[in-house]
C-alpha positions as CSV (number, residue, x, y, z in Angstrom):
1,M,-8.6,-15.9,-22.8
2,A,-8.9,-19.5,-24.0
3,S,-11.9,-18.6,-26.0
4,I,-10.0,-15.8,-27.8
5,S,-7.1,-18.2,-28.5
6,L,-9.6,-20.7,-29.9
7,V,-11.3,-18.1,-32.2
8,S,-7.9,-17.1,-33.6
9,S,-6.8,-20.7,-34.2
10,L,-10.1,-21.7,-35.8
11,S,-10.0,-18.6,-38.1
12,S,-6.5,-19.7,-39.4
13,C,-7.6,-23.3,-39.9
14,V,-10.7,-22.2,-41.9
15,L,-8.5,-19.9,-44.2
16,R,-6.3,-22.9,-45.0
17,Q,-9.4,-25.2,-45.4
18,E,-8.0,-27.5,-42.6
19,V,-11.2,-29.1,-41.2
20,Q,-9.6,-31.9,-39.1
21,P,-7.4,-29.5,-37.0
22,V,-10.5,-27.4,-36.4
23,C,-12.3,-30.4,-35.0
24,T,-9.4,-31.3,-32.8
25,L,-9.6,-27.9,-31.2
26,C,-13.3,-28.1,-30.7
27,R,-13.0,-31.5,-29.1
28,R,-10.3,-30.0,-26.7
29,V,-12.9,-27.5,-25.5
30,Y,-16.3,-29.4,-25.8
31,G,-15.1,-33.1,-25.5
32,N,-16.1,-35.8,-27.9
33,T,-19.8,-35.4,-27.6
34,R,-20.1,-33.0,-30.6
35,P,-19.2,-34.6,-34.0
36,W,-17.0,-32.5,-36.3
37,E,-19.7,-32.6,-39.0
38,K,-21.9,-30.2,-36.8
39,F,-19.1,-27.7,-36.7
40,E,-18.4,-28.0,-40.4
41,Q,-22.1,-27.4,-41.1
42,A,-22.2,-24.4,-38.7
43,V,-19.1,-22.8,-40.2
44,G,-20.5,-23.3,-43.7
45,R,-23.8,-21.7,-42.7
46,N,-22.1,-18.7,-41.2
47,L,-19.7,-18.3,-44.1
48,K,-22.5,-18.4,-46.5
49,A,-24.6,-15.8,-44.5
50,A,-21.7,-13.5,-44.0
51,G,-20.8,-13.7,-47.7
52,S,-24.4,-13.0,-48.8
53,K,-24.5,-9.8,-46.7
54,Q,-21.2,-8.8,-48.1
55,R,-22.3,-9.2,-51.7
56,D,-25.5,-7.3,-51.1
57,A,-23.6,-4.3,-49.7
58,T,-20.7,-4.1,-52.1
59,R,-19.9,-4.5,-55.8
60,R,-18.4,-7.7,-57.0
61,S,-15.3,-5.9,-58.1
62,E,-14.6,-4.6,-54.7
63,I,-14.9,-8.1,-53.2
64,R,-12.2,-9.3,-55.6
65,A,-10.0,-6.3,-54.7
66,A,-10.2,-7.0,-51.0
67,G,-8.4,-10.3,-51.6
68,R,-7.1,-12.4,-48.8
69,N,-7.8,-9.8,-46.1
70,E,-11.5,-9.8,-47.0
71,R,-11.7,-13.6,-46.9
72,R,-10.0,-13.6,-43.5
73,A,-12.4,-11.1,-42.0
74,V,-15.5,-13.0,-43.3
75,S,-14.0,-16.2,-41.9
76,E,-13.4,-14.7,-38.5
77,L,-17.0,-13.4,-38.3
78,A,-18.2,-16.9,-39.1
79,V,-16.0,-18.7,-36.7
80,E,-16.5,-16.3,-33.9
81,S,-20.3,-16.3,-34.4
82,F,-20.2,-20.2,-34.1
83,V,-18.1,-20.0,-30.9
84,A,-20.3,-17.3,-29.4
85,E,-23.3,-19.4,-30.2
86,E,-21.8,-22.5,-28.5
87,I,-20.5,-20.9,-25.3
88,D,-23.2,-18.3,-24.8
89,L,-20.9,-15.3,-25.7
90,S,-22.3,-12.1,-27.2
91,R,-23.1,-12.3,-30.9
92,P,-21.3,-10.2,-33.4
93,Q,-22.9,-6.9,-34.5
94,E,-23.6,-6.4,-38.2
95,S,-20.8,-4.8,-40.2
96,K,-21.2,-2.8,-43.4
97,L,-18.3,-2.2,-45.6
98,G,-16.7,1.2,-45.1
99,Q,-19.2,2.2,-42.4
100,E,-18.8,0.4,-39.1
101,I,-16.6,-1.5,-36.8
102,A,-17.8,-5.0,-35.7
103,E,-17.0,-5.8,-32.0
104,I,-17.3,-9.3,-30.7
105,P,-16.9,-9.2,-27.0
106,V,-15.2,-12.2,-25.5
107,G,-14.7,-12.1,-21.7
108,D,-12.9,-8.8,-20.9
109,F,-11.5,-8.3,-24.3
110,S,-12.8,-7.7,-27.8
111,S,-11.8,-8.3,-31.4
112,K,-12.2,-5.4,-33.8
113,L,-12.5,-5.5,-37.6
114,T,-11.9,-2.1,-39.0
115,V,-12.8,-1.3,-42.6
116,N,-10.8,1.2,-44.6
117,D,-11.2,2.1,-48.3
118,G,-12.9,-1.2,-49.1
119,E,-10.3,-3.4,-47.4
120,F,-10.7,-5.4,-44.1
121,E,-7.9,-4.9,-41.5
122,S,-8.1,-7.2,-38.6
123,S,-6.8,-5.3,-35.5
124,E,-4.9,-7.4,-33.0
125,L,-6.2,-8.4,-29.6
126,N,-4.0,-6.4,-27.3
127,D,-0.9,-6.9,-29.5
128,G,-2.0,-10.5,-30.1
129,E,0.5,-11.9,-27.7
130,F,-0.3,-14.2,-24.8
131,E,2.5,-15.0,-22.4
132,P,2.6,-16.2,-18.8
133,S,3.0,-13.5,-16.2
134,E,6.1,-13.7,-14.1
135,L,5.1,-15.0,-10.7
136,D,7.2,-16.6,-8.0
137,D,7.0,-20.3,-6.9
138,G,6.8,-21.3,-10.5
139,E,3.1,-20.2,-10.7
140,K,2.2,-19.3,-14.2
141,T,-1.0,-17.5,-15.1
142,S,-2.0,-16.6,-18.7
143,S,-2.4,-12.9,-19.3
144,V,-2.5,-10.5,-22.2
145,S,0.8,-8.8,-22.9
146,T,0.5,-5.1,-22.4
147,S,2.6,-2.2,-23.5
148,N,6.0,-1.9,-22.2
149,S,7.4,0.8,-20.1
150,E,8.6,2.9,-23.1
151,D,5.1,2.9,-24.5
152,D,3.7,4.1,-21.2
153,L,6.4,6.7,-21.0
154,D,5.5,8.1,-24.4
155,G,1.9,8.5,-23.3
156,V,2.6,10.6,-20.2
157,S,2.7,14.4,-20.6
158,P,4.6,16.5,-18.1
159,E,1.4,18.5,-17.6
160,L,-0.5,15.4,-16.6
161,L,2.2,14.3,-14.2
162,T,2.3,17.7,-12.6
163,R,-1.5,17.9,-12.3
164,E,-1.9,14.4,-10.7
165,V,1.0,14.9,-8.3
166,S,-0.5,18.2,-7.1
167,R,-3.7,16.3,-6.2
168,R,-1.9,13.8,-4.0
169,R,-1.6,14.2,-0.2
170,N,0.1,11.5,1.9
171,F,0.5,11.3,5.7
172,A,1.1,9.0,8.6
173,I,-0.1,9.4,12.2
174,I,2.3,8.8,15.1
175,S,1.4,8.7,18.8
176,H,1.8,6.9,22.1
177,P,-0.7,4.1,22.7
178,D,-4.2,5.2,23.8
179,A,-3.8,8.7,22.5
180,G,-6.7,8.1,20.2
181,K,-4.9,7.4,16.9
182,T,-7.3,4.8,15.5
183,T,-10.3,7.0,16.6
184,L,-8.9,10.0,14.8
185,T,-8.3,7.8,11.7
186,E,-11.9,6.8,11.6
187,K,-13.1,10.3,12.0
188,L,-10.8,11.6,9.2
189,L,-12.4,8.8,7.0
190,L,-15.9,10.0,8.0
191,Y,-15.3,13.7,7.2
192,G,-13.4,12.6,4.0
193,G,-16.6,10.8,2.8
194,A,-14.8,7.4,2.7
195,I,-17.2,6.0,5.3
196,H,-20.7,7.0,6.4
197,E,-20.5,5.9,9.9
198,A,-17.4,5.8,12.1
199,G,-16.4,2.5,13.9
200,A,-15.1,2.2,17.4
201,V,-11.8,0.8,18.7
202,K,-13.8,-1.5,21.0
203,A,-17.1,-1.8,19.3
204,R,-20.3,-2.5,21.1
205,K,-22.4,-5.5,20.3
206,N,-23.8,-5.2,16.7
207,A,-21.7,-2.0,16.1
208,R,-18.9,-1.7,13.6
209,H,-15.3,-1.9,14.4
210,A,-12.7,0.6,13.2
211,T,-12.0,0.3,9.6
212,S,-8.2,0.4,10.0
213,D,-8.2,-2.4,12.6
214,W,-9.0,-5.2,10.2
215,M,-7.1,-8.0,11.9
216,E,-9.2,-10.2,14.3
217,L,-6.7,-9.7,17.2
218,E,-6.8,-6.0,16.7
219,K,-10.6,-6.1,17.2
220,Q,-10.2,-8.3,20.3
221,R,-7.6,-6.3,22.0
222,G,-8.6,-2.8,20.8
223,I,-5.0,-1.9,19.6
224,S,-3.4,-1.4,16.3
225,I,-1.0,-4.3,15.6
226,T,-0.1,-3.7,11.9
227,S,0.3,-0.7,9.7
228,T,-2.3,-0.3,6.9
229,A,-3.1,2.2,4.1
230,L,-6.4,3.8,3.4
231,V,-6.9,5.7,0.1
232,F,-9.8,8.0,-0.5
233,E,-10.9,11.1,-2.5
234,T,-12.0,14.3,-0.8
235,H,-12.2,17.9,-1.9
236,G,-10.6,17.1,-5.2
237,R,-7.6,15.5,-3.5
238,Q,-6.5,11.9,-3.3
239,I,-5.5,11.1,0.3
240,T,-3.3,8.3,1.4
241,L,-3.6,7.8,5.1
242,L,-1.0,5.5,6.6
243,D,-2.2,4.1,9.9
244,T,0.5,2.9,12.2
245,P,0.7,0.9,15.4
246,G,1.2,3.0,18.6
247,H,2.7,0.2,20.7
248,Q,6.5,0.3,21.1
249,D,6.8,-3.4,20.3
250,F,5.7,-2.6,16.8
251,G,8.0,0.4,16.4
252,E,9.7,-1.2,13.5
253,D,6.5,-1.4,11.5
254,T,5.9,2.2,12.1
255,Y,9.5,3.2,11.1
256,R,9.0,1.4,7.8
257,T,5.7,3.1,7.2
258,L,7.2,6.6,7.9
259,A,9.6,5.9,5.0
260,A,6.7,6.0,2.7
261,A,5.0,9.2,4.2
262,D,5.3,12.7,2.9
263,N,3.7,14.4,6.0
264,A,3.4,13.3,9.7
265,V,0.6,14.0,12.1
266,M,1.7,13.9,15.8
267,L,-1.2,13.0,18.0
268,I,-1.0,14.1,21.7
269,D,-3.3,13.2,24.6
270,A,-4.3,16.6,26.1
271,G,-4.4,15.1,29.6
272,K,-0.9,13.5,29.5
273,G,1.1,15.7,27.1
274,L,4.2,14.3,25.4
275,E,4.8,10.5,26.1
276,P,7.8,8.3,25.5
277,Q,6.7,6.6,22.3
278,T,5.7,10.0,20.8
279,R,9.2,11.3,21.6
280,K,10.9,8.3,19.8
281,L,8.7,8.5,16.7
282,F,9.1,12.2,16.5
283,E,12.9,11.7,16.2
284,V,12.3,9.5,13.2
285,V,10.0,12.2,11.7
286,R,12.8,14.8,12.2
287,M,15.4,12.5,10.7
288,R,13.4,12.2,7.6
289,K,12.7,15.9,7.5
290,L,8.9,15.4,7.3
291,P,6.4,18.3,7.9
292,C,4.9,17.6,11.3
293,F,1.3,18.6,12.1
294,T,0.2,18.4,15.7
295,F,-3.4,17.4,16.8
296,I,-4.0,17.7,20.6
297,N,-6.7,15.2,21.2
298,K,-9.2,14.5,24.1
299,M,-10.0,18.0,24.9
300,D,-13.4,16.8,26.0
301,R,-11.6,15.2,29.1
302,P,-9.7,16.8,31.9
303,A,-6.7,18.3,30.1
304,L,-3.5,20.3,30.7
305,E,-3.6,24.0,29.9
306,P,-3.3,24.6,26.1
307,L,-0.4,27.0,26.7
308,E,1.5,24.3,28.7
309,L,1.0,21.7,26.0
310,V,2.3,24.0,23.2
311,D,5.2,25.0,25.6
312,Q,6.1,21.2,26.0
313,I,6.5,20.8,22.2
314,E,8.6,23.9,21.8
315,K,10.9,23.1,24.7
316,E,11.4,19.3,24.3
317,F,11.6,19.1,20.6
318,G,13.0,22.6,19.9
319,L,10.2,23.0,17.4
320,A,8.4,26.3,16.8
321,T,4.5,26.0,16.8
322,Y,1.6,28.0,15.2
323,P,-1.7,27.2,16.8
324,V,-4.1,27.2,13.9
325,N,-7.1,26.9,16.3
326,W,-7.6,27.4,20.0
327,P,-9.9,25.6,22.3
328,I,-12.8,27.1,24.2
329,G,-12.9,25.3,27.5
330,S,-11.9,21.7,28.3
331,G,-13.3,18.6,29.8
332,D,-17.1,18.6,30.0
333,R,-17.0,22.4,29.2
334,F,-15.2,22.0,25.9
335,M,-17.6,23.5,23.4
336,G,-15.6,24.6,20.3
337,V,-12.5,26.3,18.9
338,Y,-11.4,29.7,17.6
339,H,-10.1,29.3,14.1
340,R,-7.3,31.9,13.7
341,P,-6.8,32.0,9.8
342,R,-10.5,32.9,9.2
343,N,-11.1,34.8,12.5
344,E,-14.2,32.8,13.4
345,V,-15.6,30.7,16.2
346,H,-16.8,27.1,15.6
347,V,-19.2,25.8,18.3
348,F,-20.0,22.1,18.2
349,T,-23.0,20.1,19.1
350,K,-22.3,16.6,20.4
351,E,-23.6,13.6,18.4
352,K,-24.5,10.3,19.9
353,H,-21.4,8.1,20.3
354,G,-19.7,10.3,17.7
355,T,-20.5,8.0,14.8
356,K,-21.9,10.8,12.7
357,A,-20.5,14.2,11.8
358,A,-20.9,16.8,14.5
359,S,-23.2,19.7,13.9
360,T,-21.2,23.0,13.8
361,Q,-22.3,26.6,14.3
362,I,-19.8,29.1,12.7
363,I,-19.8,32.6,14.0
364,P,-17.4,35.5,13.1
365,W,-15.3,36.7,16.0
366,G,-16.7,39.9,17.3
367,D,-20.3,39.0,16.8
368,D,-22.5,40.0,19.8
369,C,-24.2,36.6,20.0
370,L,-20.9,35.0,21.2
371,K,-21.2,36.6,24.6
372,S,-24.5,34.9,25.2
373,L,-23.5,31.7,23.6
374,I,-20.2,31.2,25.5
375,P,-20.1,31.3,29.4
376,S,-18.6,34.6,30.5
377,D,-15.5,33.1,32.2
378,L,-14.7,31.1,29.1
379,F,-15.2,34.1,26.8
380,A,-12.9,36.3,28.9
381,Q,-10.3,33.6,29.0
382,L,-10.5,33.2,25.2
383,Q,-10.1,36.9,24.6
384,E,-7.0,37.0,26.7
385,E,-5.4,34.0,25.1
386,I,-6.1,35.2,21.6
387,E,-4.4,38.5,22.3
388,M,-1.4,36.6,23.8
389,L,-1.2,34.3,20.7
390,D,-1.3,37.3,18.3
391,E,1.6,38.9,20.2
392,L,3.9,35.9,20.9
393,S,3.4,33.2,18.2
394,P,5.4,33.4,15.0
395,P,3.5,34.0,11.7
396,L,2.1,31.1,9.6
397,D,5.2,30.5,7.3
398,M,4.4,27.7,4.8
399,E,8.0,27.2,3.9
400,K,8.9,26.5,7.5
401,I,6.0,24.1,7.8
402,H,7.1,22.2,4.7
403,S,10.7,22.0,5.9
404,G,9.6,20.6,9.3
405,D,10.8,23.8,11.3
406,L,7.3,24.9,12.2
407,S,4.4,22.7,13.4
408,A,0.8,23.7,12.8
409,V,-1.2,22.9,16.0
410,F,-4.9,21.9,16.2
411,F,-7.1,21.2,19.2
412,G,-10.1,18.9,19.3
413,S,-11.8,15.7,20.3
414,A,-11.7,12.8,17.8
415,M,-14.3,10.8,19.9
416,N,-16.9,13.6,19.6
417,N,-15.8,14.8,16.1
418,F,-14.8,18.2,17.5
419,G,-12.2,20.0,15.4
420,V,-11.6,17.0,13.0
421,E,-13.1,18.6,9.9
422,L,-11.2,21.8,10.5
423,F,-8.0,19.8,10.8
424,L,-8.7,17.9,7.5
425,E,-9.4,21.0,5.6
426,S,-6.3,22.8,6.9
427,F,-4.2,19.8,6.2
428,L,-5.3,19.6,2.5
429,E,-4.2,23.3,2.2
430,Y,-1.0,23.2,4.3
431,G,0.3,19.6,3.6
432,I,3.1,19.2,1.2
433,T,2.7,17.3,-2.1
434,P,4.8,14.2,-2.8
435,K,8.4,15.1,-2.3
436,T,11.7,14.1,-4.0
437,H,13.5,10.9,-3.0
438,E,17.3,10.3,-2.8
439,S,18.6,7.4,-4.9
440,D,22.0,6.1,-5.8
441,L,21.9,8.4,-8.9
442,G,20.8,11.5,-7.1
443,E,17.4,13.0,-6.3
444,V,14.3,11.8,-8.1
445,D,11.6,14.3,-8.5
446,P,7.9,13.2,-8.5
447,D,7.5,14.3,-12.1
448,Y,10.5,12.3,-13.3
449,P,9.0,10.6,-16.4
450,H,10.0,7.0,-15.6
451,F,8.1,5.0,-13.0
452,T,10.0,4.2,-9.8
453,G,8.9,3.1,-6.3
454,F,9.9,1.0,-3.3
455,V,8.5,-1.7,-1.1
456,F,8.0,-0.6,2.4
457,K,5.7,-3.3,3.8
458,L,4.7,-6.9,3.3
459,Q,1.5,-8.4,4.7
460,A,0.3,-11.9,4.5
461,N,-3.3,-13.2,4.7
462,M,-5.1,-10.0,4.4
463,D,-7.7,-12.1,2.6
464,P,-7.8,-15.4,4.7
465,K,-9.8,-17.1,2.0
466,H,-7.0,-16.8,-0.5
467,R,-3.8,-16.9,1.7
468,D,-2.5,-13.9,-0.3
469,K,0.6,-11.9,0.3
470,V,0.5,-8.2,-0.5
471,A,3.5,-5.9,-1.1
472,F,2.9,-2.2,-0.3
473,V,4.7,-0.1,-2.8
474,R,5.1,3.7,-2.5
475,V,5.2,5.3,-5.9
476,C,8.0,7.9,-6.1
477,S,7.9,9.1,-9.7
478,G,6.3,8.7,-13.2
479,R,3.1,6.9,-13.9
480,F,2.1,3.4,-12.8
481,T,-0.2,1.5,-15.2
482,R,-1.8,-1.9,-14.6
483,G,0.2,-4.7,-16.5
484,M,3.4,-2.7,-16.9
485,K,6.7,-4.5,-16.6
486,V,9.2,-3.2,-14.1
487,Q,12.6,-4.4,-12.9
488,L,13.9,-5.1,-9.4
489,A,17.0,-3.2,-8.6
490,R,18.2,-5.9,-6.2
491,N,18.5,-8.7,-8.8
492,G,17.5,-7.3,-12.1
493,K,14.5,-9.4,-12.5
494,T,11.6,-8.3,-14.7
495,I,8.1,-8.5,-13.2
496,A,4.7,-7.9,-14.8
497,L,2.5,-6.0,-12.4
498,T,-0.8,-7.6,-13.6
499,R,-2.9,-7.3,-10.4
500,P,-2.3,-3.9,-8.7
501,Q,-4.7,-2.9,-6.0
502,K,-5.9,0.3,-4.3
503,M,-5.8,-0.3,-0.6
504,F,-8.5,0.6,2.0
505,A,-7.4,-1.4,5.1
506,Q,-8.6,-5.0,4.3
507,D,-10.7,-3.9,1.3
508,R,-9.1,-3.7,-2.1
509,S,-10.1,-2.6,-5.6
510,T,-8.2,-2.9,-8.9
511,M,-5.9,0.2,-9.6
512,E,-5.4,1.1,-13.2
513,T,-3.0,4.0,-12.8
514,G,-1.0,5.6,-10.0
515,Y,1.3,8.6,-9.5
516,A,3.9,9.8,-7.0
517,G,2.5,9.7,-3.5
518,D,0.2,6.8,-4.1
519,V,0.5,3.4,-2.3
520,I,-0.2,0.3,-4.4
521,G,-0.8,-3.2,-3.3
522,L,0.9,-5.9,-5.4
523,N,0.0,-9.6,-5.2
524,N,3.2,-11.5,-6.1
525,P,4.3,-14.0,-3.4
526,N,8.0,-14.1,-2.5
527,A,9.1,-11.8,-5.3
528,F,9.7,-8.8,-3.1
529,C,11.6,-7.9,0.0
530,I,11.1,-4.9,2.3
531,G,13.2,-2.0,0.9
532,D,13.2,-3.3,-2.8
533,T,13.3,-0.7,-5.5
534,L,11.1,-1.1,-8.6
535,F,12.0,1.0,-11.7
536,C,11.5,1.5,-15.4
537,G,14.1,3.2,-17.6
538,P,17.6,3.6,-16.3
539,R,18.5,1.5,-13.3
540,R,18.4,3.3,-10.0
541,S,18.0,2.3,-6.3
542,Y,16.6,3.9,-3.3
543,P,18.2,3.4,0.2
544,G,17.1,0.1,1.8
545,I,15.0,0.0,4.9
546,P,17.0,-1.6,7.8
547,S,15.7,-4.0,10.4
548,F,15.8,-3.0,14.0
549,S,18.3,-4.7,16.3
550,P,16.2,-7.3,18.2
551,E,16.3,-7.6,21.9
552,L,14.3,-10.8,22.6
553,F,15.1,-14.3,21.2
554,S,13.1,-17.5,21.4
555,Y,13.1,-20.9,19.7
556,M,9.7,-21.6,18.1
557,R,8.8,-25.3,18.2
558,N,6.0,-27.3,16.6
559,P,4.7,-29.9,19.1
560,N,2.6,-31.7,16.5
561,P,4.7,-33.4,13.7
562,S,1.5,-33.9,11.6
563,K,1.3,-30.1,11.2
564,Y,4.9,-29.7,10.0
565,K,3.8,-28.6,6.5
566,Q,1.5,-25.9,7.9
567,F,4.1,-24.9,10.5
568,L,6.7,-24.4,7.7
569,K,4.3,-22.5,5.5
570,G,3.2,-20.2,8.4
571,I,6.9,-19.5,9.4
572,T,7.8,-18.6,5.8
573,E,4.9,-16.3,5.1
574,L,4.6,-14.5,8.5
575,L,8.3,-14.0,8.9
576,G,8.7,-13.0,5.3
577,E,6.5,-10.0,6.0
578,G,8.7,-8.8,8.8
579,A,6.3,-9.5,11.7
580,V,9.4,-10.6,13.6
581,Q,12.9,-11.5,12.3
582,V,14.1,-15.1,12.0
583,L,17.4,-16.6,12.7
584,Y,18.7,-20.2,12.5
585,S,21.2,-22.2,14.5
586,A,24.6,-22.6,12.8
587,D,24.3,-26.3,13.8
588,S,22.7,-28.0,10.8
589,G,21.1,-30.6,13.1
590,R,18.9,-28.0,14.8
591,T,16.2,-26.8,12.5
592,D,13.8,-24.9,14.8
593,P,13.7,-21.2,13.9
594,I,14.8,-18.6,16.4
595,L,12.3,-15.7,16.5
596,A,14.0,-12.3,17.2
597,A,11.8,-9.5,18.2
598,V,11.9,-5.9,19.7
599,G,9.0,-6.6,22.1
600,Q,7.2,-9.5,23.7
601,L,3.9,-8.6,22.1
602,Q,5.4,-9.5,18.7
603,F,5.9,-13.1,19.8
604,E,2.2,-13.3,21.0
605,V,0.9,-11.9,17.7
606,V,2.9,-14.5,15.7
607,Q,1.7,-17.3,17.9
608,Y,-1.9,-16.1,17.6
609,R,-1.7,-15.8,13.8
610,M,-0.1,-19.3,13.5
611,Q,-3.0,-20.7,15.3
612,A,-5.7,-18.6,13.7
613,E,-4.4,-18.5,10.1
614,Y,-2.6,-21.9,9.8
615,G,-4.2,-24.1,12.5
616,V,-0.8,-24.7,14.2
617,E,-0.2,-24.5,17.9
618,T,3.4,-23.5,18.7
619,I,5.7,-23.4,21.8
620,L,8.2,-20.6,22.5
621,E,11.4,-21.4,24.3
622,P,13.3,-18.2,25.3
623,I,17.1,-18.0,25.1
624,G,19.1,-15.7,27.3
625,Y,20.4,-13.2,24.8
626,S,19.4,-9.5,24.4
627,V,21.8,-8.2,21.8
628,A,22.3,-9.1,18.1
629,R,25.2,-8.1,15.8
630,W,25.8,-8.9,12.1
631,V,29.3,-9.8,11.1
632,T,29.9,-7.5,8.1
633,G,33.0,-9.5,7.1
634,G,30.9,-12.7,6.7
635,W,32.0,-16.2,7.6
636,A,35.6,-15.5,6.4
637,A,35.9,-12.9,9.2
638,L,34.7,-15.4,11.7
639,E,37.2,-18.1,10.6
640,T,40.1,-15.6,11.1
641,V,39.4,-15.0,14.8
642,G,38.9,-18.6,15.8
643,K,36.7,-19.7,18.8
644,L,34.5,-17.0,20.4
645,Y,33.3,-16.8,24.0
646,N,30.3,-15.2,25.7
647,C,28.3,-15.2,22.5
648,A,26.4,-17.6,20.2
649,T,26.8,-17.9,16.5
650,V,23.7,-18.1,14.4
651,K,22.7,-17.2,10.9
652,D,19.9,-15.0,9.4
653,Q,17.5,-15.9,6.6
654,W,20.1,-15.1,4.0
655,G,22.7,-17.4,5.6
656,R,24.9,-14.5,7.0
657,P,26.5,-14.9,10.4
658,V,25.0,-13.2,13.4
659,L,26.4,-13.1,16.9
660,L,24.1,-13.1,19.9
661,F,25.2,-11.5,23.2
662,R,23.8,-11.2,26.7
663,N,24.6,-7.5,27.0
664,E,26.4,-4.6,25.4
665,W,29.4,-5.1,27.6
666,N,30.1,-8.5,25.9
667,V,30.0,-6.8,22.5
668,S,32.6,-4.2,23.6
669,Q,34.8,-6.9,25.1
670,L,34.8,-9.0,21.9
671,L,35.7,-5.9,19.8
672,S,38.5,-5.1,22.2
673,D,40.0,-8.7,22.4
674,K,39.6,-9.5,18.7
675,P,39.6,-6.3,16.6
676,E,40.4,-8.4,13.4
677,I,36.7,-9.5,13.3
678,G,35.9,-6.2,11.8
679,E,32.7,-4.2,12.0
680,L,29.6,-5.7,13.9
681,A,26.4,-4.0,12.6
682,P,23.3,-3.7,14.8
683,Y,21.0,-4.0,11.8
684,A,20.9,-5.7,8.3
685,L,19.7,-5.0,4.8
686,P,18.7,-7.6,2.3
687,P,21.8,-8.6,0.2
688,E,22.3,-7.4,-3.3
689,E,21.9,-10.3,-5.7
690,S,23.9,-10.7,-8.8
691,L,22.2,-9.0,-11.7
692,K,20.9,-11.0,-14.6
693,K,22.7,-10.4,-17.8
């Protein structure tokens, strides 16, 4: 970009015959080692050569008619040729009057000289404006000004929006720990063509780890600690797979991720049935009215009867089910599934370690070879169960699936790749396209022409070499384009989104455009909070994403004073992403942060990351409280009630008062004794900032 700016400045100086300023510019780039006479001679040679070619190709009268525009074009060719020669850039192509366009590539940009009716018109370099992108922490980077949101809006046709939205499918997987969620994620990537060999949760020596478990601690422990997004193309569809942690200590991260999902896949261990964490997360799915697909995993191990598993779902959740396929055998006798929509049997051949796609033999139901291929007892059982399903199960109603009133059920083994491809194909057909979102101005449809989206996750240090911080943004409507300027609904600030990224776990690539249903990664430290709304056009805001009420509290101390700077940086970045919540003592003399978490494992993860990513050892000092309540009336409400007992007063990261209690009974007692304190909220949202005028 500096080279482009230099070319433009040199051209202007040559037109005004100002040699000395030209030399000053050159010295700024090349130093004092090159005398200005060399530049003057080089420009003169190029001017002479360019002018000679011009005279040979056109009549003298046309040269006079071109006037100042012609002289400017020739000067630019001469100067750019010199600069290209000096800094090894591409040389300009020859240009003939009225016939061609000369393109002089400089970095990622190019200057174009268009010729019309014998006159040169110098097109601008991306509007010709260079302005600093708006980054936080005072960081300024030079970038080319791009078209504003209105320009982007004018270029989007309703047909394009509808077509692109219809291609999108977006889903999150929910499960209890150890149900096989990460393994299923790997196999969906394998059959979707995103990877060629599936990794393992606990990889053998020299074997690859699971793609979605990119954090080092995840690889060591074999568990998912943080949510991640994996975007890939398959069967003409763009899929966004949101991988979530299964452990209950990370339930808050899963809750936020479900806010960005259009569909949910409930994963159940066939040997255990419904488990506590599955029940909790299903309630979130039901609250958000998401279509829920059920994949019953681990059929290759000792399992409950398929009818019993289906009955559990219907009775406990009050959710009707439609088994799309039905297992043939279980445990070491599990050999395939009967696919009801196509009335055919899929018989699987096990692959070594399940790293490659399983070989499948597809046979129509009723074919005589099935009796010889399937053991007689399993075949008789399959016949009986198929007849029972046809009699008792409801019909496959797509409207009920999309409304969340009917769950399509699949059986398989993610470890051995049995039934995974069938599930993926069926999901692409049955899954709902990006849905409407409720805002403060009413519902926003995916084909609403203006871009809108919200931040549902922040993640620090995905690239340890650059100490970056990525905001995950779910696109809700319109078209996103790289470089567009958007506004934050929370504070009215305008931000240029110059570095959007398509996410694939830890790997990222530049994203040029995005539509409703997509998840975009944005590098812009400290500009965003979880729940922020980004918009173009009329201001609107989506509901915020609340934080869970923490149950564990500990002071975090830095035993090494020389590491204070790293300690402060780590606390700011990790807690900013919502790994845990942070509180501070109301006593200004006590500066150690108070970590507030839902589960103990969150503390361990923060300590590990402080050591691994920032080189700081920390000490946790638990404090004896288990309930947190935000005083909605603020500090003014606390002053009216006077001194409080059986609780501690602290403040959150925005300086708002929070009361810590030992149990729920103390909360009830305070509200009974001092009702004038007003409402005590179990969660908090980021405060609305005053809008810039």
